[in-house]
N, C-alpha and C positions, 0 to 999 in steps of 0.2 A: 134285435135284442142286444147285440154287441154295442150299438150306438148308445142304448140306454145305460149299459154298464159303464161306458166311458163318461157319460154325464154324471152318473152316480159316483164314480171314482173322484171326480172333481169336487163333489159336495162332501165327500168323506175325508178330505184332507184335514190335517190337524188344525184345531181352532187356535187363533192368536189370543193369547191371554194377557195382552197389554192393557192394564186398567186405565191408562190415560186415553186410549183411543176408543175404548168401548166400555159402557157401563156394565155393572155386575149382572143385571137381568139380561142384557143383550148377550153377554158371554154365555150365560146359562142356556139361553135360547139357542145360540149357535152350537153349543155342545150337544144339546138335545137333537137338533137337526142333523148334526154329524153322526150321532149314534143311530138315528133312524135311517140315514143314508147307508151306513155300514150294514145294518140289518137287511135293508132292501137289496144291497149289492150281494150279500151272502145268499139271500133267497134266489135272486136271479141267476147267480152262478150255479146253484144246485139245480135249478130248473133247466138251464142250458145243458148241464151235464146229463140230465135225464133224457132230454130231447136227442142229444148226440148218441146216447146209448140205444135209444129206440130206433134211430136211423141205422145204426150199426146192426141191430137185430134184424131190421128189414133186409139189409144187404145179405145177411147170413141166413135168411129164411127162417128166423126164429122169432119174429115179431108176433106178439099175441100170446106168448107162452110165459108162464111164471118163471122167474129166475131162481126161485126157491124150490118149488115142487114139480116143475115142468108140466103142470096141467095148463090147459088153455085159460086165458083170462077172458072173462065174459064180455060180450059185445057192449053191454050197457056201460061197464067200467071203461072200456077202451074208447067209447064214443064220448065220454065225459073227460077222461084223462088218458089220451093216447100215449103219453110218455110213461105210464105206470109200468114198473117192472115186475110188480107182484099182483097175484090174484087177491081177492078180498079176504079170504081166509088167512093167507100168509101175511098180508098187511096188518090184519087184526092181531095176529100172534106177535108181530114185531113191535106193535104199539103197546103191548102189555109189559 
């Protein structure tokens, strides 16, 4: 995951806006690719952070418990998203 972050960091560098070296559409395409790389980088960093928190919870013996209500997170949810810090009910409340 950290290797992917490094590659994405390279892609999210500022776009050169020299009109003589690149046409307008190429610059717009490069800027769109840069924005997509930045969004991907942000998503991957958030995912890495959740994974690290889940590993920390395992070390502390608290893995599988909701960080909001302290109830156990269902096996189905953990099997799909083992890095989930919240049970389904608390996740739904946070999304509203």
